[in-house]
Each structure stands twice: as structure tokens, then as C-alpha cells.
N, C-alpha and C positions, 0 to 999 in steps of 0.2 A: 630423228627428224621432229621438229617442233610441230605442234598442232596447226592444222590449217584453219580451224574454227576456234576462236577464243571463247571463254565462258559465256560472255554476253550473247554472242551469235548462237552458240549452242542452245542457250535458253530460249531465244527467239524461234529457232527452228523446232525445238521441242514443243513449244506452244502451238506453232503452226501445224505440226504433225499430229497433235492431239485430236484432230478431227477425223483421223483415219478410222475406217470402219472394219475392214477385213484384212487379213494377212496378205502381204505381197512378197515377192522374191525378186531380188536383183541377181542376175547371172553375169558376172564380169569375166571378160576374156582378155588375158594379157599374154605376154611371152617373155622369154629371157632376153636380157639386154642384147642389142639396142632396142629400146622401146620408149620413145618419147612420151612422157607424162603417165606411163603405166604406174609408177610408184605413187605419184600424186593422186591419180584416180582411185587406186586401191585405198589410199589413206582417207580420201574424202568419203568414200562409201563406208569405210570402217568407223569413221567418226559420226556419220549420220545414223547408221543402223541402230546403235544403242539408245538413240533418243526416242525410239518407239518400239515396243516389243512385238509389234506386228510386222516388223521388217526383218527379212533374212537375206544375207549375202552369201552367194556361192561363187568361188573363183575357179575358172578353168584356164587351161593353156591352149591357145589356138592351134598349136601344132600337135600337142599330145591328145587333145580332146576334139579331134576333127569331126566326129559324128555330131557332137553337140554344136560345134561352130556351124556346120552345114545346116543343121536343123533351124537355126535362127538367122541364117544368111550372113554370118559374121566373116568379114574379110579383112578388117582393120583392127589394130590394137593401139591403145585400149578401146574396147567397146563393151557396152553392157545393155542388156534388155531387162525390161520390167515385166514380170509375170503376175497374173491375177491369183486369186485365192486358190483356184484349181490347178495352178501351175501352168496355165495356158498362155501362149505367146499371142498377144493381140496387136503386134506390129509396132510397139513402142521401143525405140532404140536410140542410144546415145553413142556417138563415135567421138572419142576425146573426152577430156574432163569438163563437166558442166559447172565450172567455177565462175567467178566474177558475176556478171549479170545473169549468166545462164543458170545459176543456182535456183532461180525462180522457176524456170521450166522443169528443172529436175524435181524440185519439191512438189510442184503441181502434178507432175506425172505420178508421183507416189500416192498422193491423196486421192486423185481421180481413179487410179487403178484399184485403190482400196474400196471404191464404191461411193465416194463423194460425188454428188451430181456435177455434171459438166457445165451447167449454166446455159444450156441451149433450150430453145422452145421445142415443143413436140413436132411442129411442122418441119423444122430444120433437121431434127433427129431422123424423122421418117425419110426425108429426102436423101440424107447420107446413107441410111440403111438400104435404100433401093439401088445404090450404085452396084452394077453387076459386072464390072471389069476390073482387072488387076491394076492397081494404082500404086506407084512407088514415089514417095515424096521425100526428096533430100532438101534439108534446110541448112545451108552453109552459114556459120556464125563466127563471130570473134567474141572473146570473153569481155571485151570492153564496150560491146555494142548494146545500148539500152533498149533498142527496138527488136532485137533478135529473139528474146524469149517468147514474145507474143506469137511470132511465126511458128516457132517450134511447138508451142502449146496447141496451136490450131491443127498442125499436122498430126500431133498425137491424139487429139480429140477425134479427128476423122478416123484414125486407125482403130481407136478403142470401140468405135461404133460400127465398124464394118470389116469383116475378116479379109476382104479383098484389098484393103489399104494398109500400106506400111509407111510409117513416118519416122524419119531418121534425122537427128541432129548431127552435123559434121563440123567439127572445130577446124576452121579453114587453115589456120596457121600450122597446126600439127600435121594435117594431111595436105600439105601444099601441092603435091603432085596432082591430087584429085581436084584441088581448087583450080590449078592451071588447066586441067582437062576440061573443066566446066566453065572456064573463063570468068572466075569469080573476081570481080574488081570492086564490088560493094556488097555489104551485107545488111540485113539478111538477103541471101539469094536463094530462091526457091526453085528447084528443078523437079518437074513432074514427068515421070516416065522418060527421062533423059532428053526430052524434046521441048516441053512447054516450060517457060520460065516466067517468074515473077520477081520483082525487086521490091524490098521493103516489107514492113509488117502489114501485109495485106489482110483485108477482112475475109471472113470465112466464105462469103459469097464469091470473092475473086478466085479462091481455090476451087469452088464448085463449078464456076464458069470454065476454068481451064480443064478440069476433069471431064466436063461435058463435051469438050472439043477433042478428046482422045478418041482416035479411030479404033 
């Protein structure tokens, strides 16, 4: 299979990832065929990982490694989580390949998980850390959507700052049954705790308002 990333793009990604501070680990869950985009997702991670020696990739089979899949709440393939330096799961998950425009949220997840500052002021960080209820944020995207990475990054930042929050990118076309279930007709579509919905790349304050409304 030909490379997904040409030499020029690899160089750009290598420069971007040079800001990484601490080691991170990506744990990829796949399964034997049929598995739409499993091969492509595996290849993308395997091409990105060598661009910085702080990145490790571990692959698991969702059926053979059920304990690990349950640990990270993995129900779809391909899916992967990004773990911090201690190997802890902070709620950052990708369901489907983060290619196209979504490469931006993918690379940002790597550098932020490595310890690069999130770019939020202290008052906002404290507000996020005070959230004391379980929050599940699903962000439905398509790879051609230029506004989707911003919504995914916001969900991931919330997750990194509070162990009660999980932020998941869901590639809508790969997981069309799930997209139909949540009536995804436009992206990014943000679904919080399966009840609260936002459309578009909403600011962080919009996420926090919806979270505040959770009973």
C-alpha cells in the first residue's frame, strides 16, 4: 500500500510534533475483516509514530483483547485512545480514521497529551476542573469538513482537564448506523450525554452551557 503521507507532509508533521514534551501512547483497536478503514487507520498511525520518538503505538484486537477494550469503552473499530506519559486514559478517543481535515485534531491531541499547554486561561481551566458529573461528548465529523477539527479539539481539551469527561471523535460516514441513530444531517454535530446537541464548531462556552444543563 502506498504511503498516506508524502515526504513533504511528513516533514511538516515532524516539525509540528517537535513541540512534544513527554511520551504518549496510542492504543489502536481493530478487528479482522470486515473492518472499514482499519488498514488505513493502522497505516496512518504507523506513519506518524516514527516522526517523533515520544510516540508509541500499540495495536489490540477488539474481540481478542476484550478487557482492554472495556477499559477504554471501545465498542467500534477502528478506534484508538491517546494515553499520557503515565499510561493513563484521559478520555481522548478517535473512532474512525482522523485523516483529511481531521489530521489537525489528531496532531493537536498528541502534542497536548504530551504536555503542551492547551491555550486556555486559568479561570476557564478552573471552571472545567470543577465539573463533578459524568460527561460524554460525541463529535460526529466528516473528513472533508474544515470546521470539524475545532469541535473535536474542544471536546478533547475538556476531557484532558477533567476525569469525569470523555471526548470522542466519530467519523460519520464509517459509522453510518450510529450517525443515523443520532440523526446526523450536518457536521460537526456534538452530542452530550446522548441528549444535548450542538451543531457547528461551537465555542468552549457553548459546551460548558450545555454541560451545566445536564441533570
